Structures are given as C-alpha cells and as structure tokens.
N, C-alpha and C positions, 0 to 999 in steps of 0.2 A: 331207409328205406321206406315209406307211408304208407299202411295198406289199409285201404279202404274196405276191405273184408275185417280188417279188425276194428276201423272206425264203426263198421254194421254194428259191431256189439255193443261200441257204447249207445249209438242207436235205443237197440233193445232191452238196456240195461235203463236208460230213459223213460221209454214205451212202462216199463216195469213200476218205475217210481213215479211217474203221474197217474197210475191206478193207483194209488195209494194216499198218502198223509206226509208227502217228505217235508222236512227244514227248510227251505229254500235255498239259504248259506252256506248248508252243508253239501247238501247236492248240488250245487254248484262247485265245492269244494271237490269232492272226489271226480265229478266231473274232470276236473283240471286235473287231478292223477291220474284218468286213465285217459286221457289225449296222452301227454307225457309217457305213460307207458306202450300207447301206440307210434314214439316216436314223433310226435308233433312237440317241439320246442317250445310249448310254453314256460315259462319263470314269473311271470304274475299276470291276475288277469284281477278289474272289478269288475261287478254286473248292481247296475242302480234300477229300481223300479217306484211307479208311483201305487199309491194304495188310497184306499178309501177308508177313513180313520179320521175320528174325532181329532182327535190328537196330532197324528201324524201325516204327513205330506209324502214321503218315499223313505226307503229304506234302501241302503248299500251294506256289500259285503267284500270285501279285500284279500285275496288269496294271491302268497308268494309260494314259492316250492320251498320245503321245508319246515313252513312255519303254522300256525292255525289261523282260522280264519278267520278277519277282522270287521264286526260289525258298526254300523250309523244308521240314527233313526235322525230325520228330518222335522221338527214338528214345523206345522202352519204357522205360517209369517215369521217364521226365523229370520235372522236377520243373516244376511247373505255376509259372507265369509269372503275375503279378497282372494284367499283360495279355491273358491267355489267361481267367481265370478272370472277368474283366470284358468278356468278350469279347460280341457282341450271337450271335455263331457258336455259339459254346458255349452261351448260351444256346437256341436253336433245338433243338441237339444234345441239351440235357440234360432238357428240358420235351418233348421230344418233337413240338416243333408242326411245319406245313411251310412256313411262310408269317410274316416276322415284316416289317414297313415303320413306319420312321418318315419322316414330312414334316419336313426340318429347317428349312425357316424358316417352320414354323407358331409362333405366339411359343407358343401350349401343346402342343409335342410333347412327348414324355415322353424327355427324351435321358439316359436312365441309366445309358449305357455310354460311358465314356471316347471310344472312336473317333468316336461321333457327333459329340460337340463340337467335336472333331477337324476334323470333317469339315465339320461346319457353318464353321467359324472358317476353314476352306478355301475356301468357295466352294460347297460340295458343297450342293443343295437337297433330296437324295430318296433315300431306302437301301431298299434291302427285298432280304432274305435268303429265298431259298428250296432248300428238303431234297428231294432228288429219291433215294430209295431202290433199291435194285437189290440181287439174292441174289449173293453174292461169298463166298468165304472168309475168315472173320477170327479174330482171337483172342478168343473168345468171350464169357469171363470180361473183359474189356480194353471192346470191343468191340459194344454191343448188335445193330446194324445197320448196315448197308454199302451203301456210296452218293455221292453226290458232295453236296456244300453249296456252291453260290454266291450271293455277294452282291454287289448292282450297284447303282451310284450315278451320278449324275449332276448337272452345273452348272445344268441347264435349268431357265430364271427357273418355272417352274409345277410342277416336279417331272417323272416320267416320266408320258406321259398316256395314257389306257388303251388305246388301241393301242402304244404302245410296250410296256407290262405286258401283251399280248397278246403280243405279237412275241416278248419274251422268256419269258415260260413256254414257249412252242411252240418254240422252239429248246432251249431248256435239257432238256427231256422228250429231243429227239435227239440233243442232245451228249453225253445220260446214254449213248445206246446208243452212240455213239461210245467214251464214254469207259469205260463197260463192259470192252467186247472189248479196250481198251487195258490195262487196268488187269490184265484176268486175262491177258494175254500178258505182262507184268512178271511176276506170279505163277509163273506155272507155268517163265519164265528163270531168277527166283527157289530154287524148289524144288528144279529139274535141277541148279543150280550148285552150290547151299546141300546136299543130299545126294548127289550126284554128281563135284561138281568143277567148274572150271571148263568145262576144254578138255574132258571126257568128257561132260557134259550140254550143251552145244554140238554135239554130236557126234551123241545122243540128238535132240534139238531139229530138229535139220538131215534126220532120218531113219534114223537107226544104231540101230535099233529090232528087229531080227531075231536071234532066235539065231545066234550064230554068226558077226555082222556085227564086223570088226574090221581091223585090220591090222598088220605086225609093223614095230617101230619102234627108232631104239639111243635111248638112253634111261641117264641115272643114274639111281641107287636109292637114295632112302633111307629106313633100316629101324631104326626105333626100338622098343625096349621097355623098359619100367618093370623097376626094379629091386626085389625083395621085394614086388610087389602082392598076393600072396595074405595074408601074414604084417599087411599092412597094412589089409586090407578085413576081416579079422579084428578088427583092433586097433580101427578106426573103424566100422563098422558101416555100413550099407547105404546112408543120410543122406551122413556125412561124407566117406567112401569116394567117391560121387559127386562131391561138390565137386572132392575132393583130385585124382583122376583128370582132371578139368576143367582143373585147373590146369598136370597134367602132360602133356595135350594142349594148353592154351596157349604153353609151352613149346618143343614138337619143333615138332606142324602149325603153331601160329602163326610158330614159323622158316621152315619152308618155302612157305607164304603169304609171308611178307613177303619171300624172297628169291626171288620169282618162282617158285615151283615148284607142282605140284597134288598134292593133299593124295588119294590115289583109295579109302583104305579103314583103319578102323579097326578093329583085326581083335583085340578082349578091349583091352588095357593096351597094343597095339601097331599104328604107325603105319607107315603106307605111302605114302612121297612118289616122285612121280619129275618129273625133270627133263628134257623131251624132247630131243630133238638132233636140228636137221632145220631148223626155222626158225634157230635159232639154230647155232654151233658146238658143237666138241665142249669145247673149252677152255673155252668161256665157260657153257656147262650144266657143268660140272665145277667152275668158277672159283662160281658160284652155290649148288652142294650144297654145296664146303667152308663156305661161308660160311653155310648153314644149320647148319650141324653145331654151329660158332662161336657163332652167336646163342643156339641152342639150349645149350648149355655157357653162355654170358653170363647168360641168363635163367632158370635153373636156380640157376645160383650166385647172383643177385637172390633168388629164389624162399627160399632155402635160410638167408638175412641174416635172414629176418622170423622173430622170436624166437615168434612164436605158430602159426608152423606146427605142425601135428601130429605129423609124421613127416619124417624126414629124405627129403629129393626126389632118385633118383639116376634114371640112364637109359644104356642100352646103344646105340650108336648104329652102324650098318654103312653105308658108302658103297661099292656098285659099280655098273660100265657095261655094257653090251653089248645085244643084241637083245631086246626084249623081245614078245610079243603083246598089244596093245592091243586089247579090244573088249568084248563080249556072252559075258559064261560063264553058265551057271545051266540053268534048263530056259526052253521057251517062256514060260510063263507068268509065271514068278520067274526075273529077269536081275539081273546086276547088271555096271558096267562097269568093269573093273580091267585088269591088265597081272600076264602068267603068263608062264613059262618060267626057265631054268636061272639068268639073271641074278637073277631076282627070288630063286628059292631060293638062290642064295650068298650076298643080303643077309640072309636069313631065319639062315642057319646061321652067318654071320659076324658078327651081332649074337649070338648066344648064345657066342662064345668070347670080346668082350667079360670076361666072367667069369672068364674061365680064365686070361686075357692081362693083367687088371686094369688094363683100358685101360676110357675110355669112349667112344672112336671108334677104330673099325677100317675099314681101307680096303683094295680092290684095289690091283695095282700098277697098274693103268690108271689108276688115281684119281691113286695115292698120286704118279706120278710130275709131277701139276700141282701139288703142294703144295711142292715142290724142298725145300730145308733141314726145312723142319718137317717131314716123315715120316719114320720111324724102321723099323725092319726089327722085326718080332714074331713071327717065324718062318715056317714054313710047314705048311701044315695042310691035314687031307682035308676034300674038301666035296665032296657030290652032285654028283656029274655028271659031274666033275673026274677024268681017268684018274690025272692026277698031283698031287703034295701042289702047293699053290696057297701064295705067298707073301704076309703079309699085314702092314701097316704098319699105326702106332699115329697118330698126329695131336697135333703139341704145339699146346702153350696158342699164342693170340696176346700179348703183351705191350705 
C-alpha cells in the first residue's frame, strides 16, 4: 500500500535538496531509492535534460535497482545513433507529447521501439515516459523547449498501479523544481567559467562582483599575438577569418588551458593568460607557462602542416613573472575580471619585440632562469615601467 504521507516525506527531502547544490544524477538515483522505500515499484528510471554549454547539448542519467547510476553527455552536433532515433524518449520530445505508456506484458501491446522489446525480455512489465517542461536558457535553434524527461519502468506483475502512477506524477513535478534549480546553477557556473575563466568565474560566483574587488597576486603572464592579422583578415573576409582566428586561439589559449593556466582575456587577436603563484610554487607555475609556450608552438606547427590552410599561422609569445592586480575593473554596471599591472604591460611590450628579435618566444630573466640551457640571451630592451633596459631571452625548441 502506497502512503502519500510517505511520498510527502520524499517531497520534503527534494525541497531540502533544491536549497543546496546537489549533483543531479545522484539526487535522481536517491529519489528512486526513496520511492522504492515508499513501495512505489520502480525498477528502472532514466532522466534526460538539456543544458546551456559550449560543448554539451544534453545530459542523461540511468538508474536501475541495485546498480550504480550511469551517466551520459551528448555533444552538440553529435551524430544521432540508431538507438536514439528509435527511442521512445525521442518520440515524446519530437511529437511534443507529455506522456507515453506501454504495457509490455499485454499481448497486443505495441512494441515499436527496440528498447521496449529489450525491457520486456528482461522481465519488465510496464514502461512510461513523462516530460515536464520548465523555462531555462537553451540554444533555441537546437532545442524547442527546456525541462526534464523521465522514463519509469517496473517488473511488477501487473505493472504500475493507479496509486503508483499518481505517486510518480506527483513526485516528478516536485523533482522538476529541484532539477530546475540544479540545472540553473550548472548553467550559471558554465557561463561564468566560459566567459571569465575558471578562477575568475569562481571568484565572481563567490561574491567578488563589486567595482574594485580584487587582490594582488604573483603570477606568470603568458601573452600571445597573431602575426599579420590585418592582412590576413583582408585576404580571407569576415567568415573565413573568424574560423582562422579560432584556429589560432586553439593553438594558444588552448595550450594555456591544457597546461593548467587560466585564459583571462581575448584582446582582438591577442591572448592574455595567467599561471597564478600561491597554491603552487614559482618553479611549477613557470614550468607550466614554458610548457604552454612549447605546446602552442607544436600546435601551430601541426596546423601549418595542413595544405588546405589558407595562410601560414604565426604568433609571438611573451612570458613574464611578477605581481599583478587580479580583480574587477571597468565601471560599476559593466565590469570585467582581469589582471592589470606592470607585469602585464611588460608582457605586451615583450611580445611586440618578438618581431624585432625574430623569435617566436621571448621571456624575462626571472622566467629564463628556469629554462636552463634552453634560454638564450636576446639583448636588453627598454620596457615601460622599468628605469633600466631589461634583459630578454629566447626559448629554444624542444627536440
């Protein structure tokens, strides 16, 4: 006998979950366990939801009684598999239905989806899909509506009773509220990290949003600029140049991220990256920055090996180390979270000198001493903010 008083206990638990920051898949699995404890005969359940992410279109989690949650992420423009094309969940979404139910043990039950045949062969007796819509940001040209869709299945001999279906419908709507809050939190985190970077995004989400909020930190600065960008833009035109520019960013900004750094800004066709010193030592931060410079050069070499490339892709890279101001700059109603200070200005100036020196990487003496025999003197140069000419060094390639 299903007690709605006990189902109300599951609802109270969901309310508590929605006030925190739960993992959606784990919360879903525990909800199914709690429903079983309330004598709702759920043996298998799947949840799917769309999200707003530069790489991921949707996510899913599958729970089966006695097993761990299985998770899946679907990338944008991922090839649609036969399993998805013949899925009852897809049919509900495409047909914009709210419910699909199949009594699997009925002799005349339509088993038009391969999944239903497999479930019947595995001893399941009843299967229902319920979609719950709610308003969240999505990529509108790919996803018509946002929300969650859940499939429920049971091995109970007579399938889901009316009481069980009432409990499932009741609790799914309450779960949707908790899911909406969780997905919104994930979207906020994704947007902050995508547009500000992981470190800066987390600082903003933790409350550093006021004009002037910030701190002075020591860091290694990576500054890169693309060569001949104006001429290339005129040659390629807007669309092709944008694609070319993103290829350059993958070689430079992508290398920074791959080596543990943070991309703070894209300044036209320049990249500003940072490897903070604090949680890690100076020598490790410098090693990461040097590794990022090597990775950038290797990626550029691989890109230029493509005969279809419309123009040779070259870049200058500068590395400097010192104290920077890391925080909010701008005006109160329009801020950016970035780094400023002499170390940043020096990196920009040093990058411009790569053309004069004829090197693809230039670095300050404080960085070069960690590069051992790979660093070679390039001369001393005037840098803004420094009284005396500063020695700079090139970086030999790794072989």
